[in-house]
C-alpha positions as CSV (number, residue, x, y, z in Angstrom):
1,M,33.1,29.2,-19.6
2,A,34.1,32.6,-21.0
3,G,31.5,34.6,-22.9
4,P,31.9,35.9,-26.3
5,D,32.8,39.5,-25.1
6,Q,35.6,37.9,-23.0
7,A,37.0,35.8,-25.8
8,A,37.1,38.9,-28.0
9,Q,38.9,40.9,-25.3
10,H,41.6,38.2,-25.0
11,S,42.0,37.4,-28.6
12,S,44.3,40.5,-29.2
13,E,46.9,39.3,-26.7
14,V,50.0,37.6,-27.8
15,L,50.6,34.2,-26.3
16,Q,54.2,33.9,-24.8
17,Q,55.6,31.1,-26.7
18,R,59.2,31.4,-25.5
19,K,60.2,31.2,-21.9
20,K,63.6,31.3,-20.4
21,L,65.0,28.0,-19.3
22,T,65.1,27.4,-15.6
23,Q,68.1,25.3,-15.8
24,C,71.4,25.7,-17.7
25,P,71.4,23.7,-20.9
26,M,74.8,22.3,-20.0
27,K,73.5,21.1,-16.5
28,M,70.6,19.5,-18.3
29,A,73.0,17.8,-20.7
30,V,75.1,16.3,-18.1
31,G,72.3,15.3,-16.1
32,G,70.9,13.4,-19.1
33,F,74.2,11.7,-19.9
34,A,74.2,10.5,-16.2
35,I,70.8,8.9,-16.5
36,V,71.6,7.4,-19.8
37,A,74.9,6.0,-18.5
38,T,73.2,4.7,-15.2
39,I,70.5,3.0,-17.2
40,G,73.2,1.4,-19.6
41,Y,75.2,0.1,-16.7
42,M,72.2,-1.4,-15.0
43,V,71.2,-3.2,-18.4
44,L,74.7,-4.5,-18.7
45,Y,74.8,-5.6,-15.1
46,S,71.5,-7.5,-15.3
47,K,72.7,-9.3,-18.4
48,K,76.3,-10.2,-17.0
49,K,77.4,-13.8,-16.5
50,P,77.6,-15.0,-13.0
51,E,81.4,-15.1,-12.9
52,A,81.8,-11.4,-13.8
53,S,82.1,-8.8,-11.2
54,A,80.4,-5.5,-10.8
55,L,83.9,-3.9,-11.6
56,D,84.3,-6.0,-14.8
57,V,80.8,-4.6,-15.9
58,A,81.9,-1.1,-15.2
59,K,85.0,-1.6,-17.1
60,V,83.2,-2.9,-20.2
61,A,80.6,0.0,-19.9
62,S,83.4,2.6,-19.9
63,G,85.3,0.9,-22.7
64,T,88.5,0.4,-20.6
65,A,88.2,-3.5,-20.4
66,R,91.0,-5.7,-21.4
67,P,90.5,-9.4,-22.3
68,E,91.2,-10.5,-18.9
69,N,88.1,-8.6,-17.7
70,T,85.8,-10.0,-20.3
71,R,86.8,-13.9,-19.9
72,P,85.9,-16.0,-17.0
73,H,88.3,-16.1,-14.0
């Protein structure tokens, strides 16, 4: 534990509160979107009906599904 003289010596120092990001913010946003999309796909896939295929789930998740993809074969 630091003594009172060491605490007084360090009290005049300014704490660095801002640090440069190690990753590009755009890369982090794309990575976050990919993670959310993957989790969303897995949730939809786990709740799918037995007659639906993985491709049908992917079409619904991406918003490109047509009625023939959402009805039983």
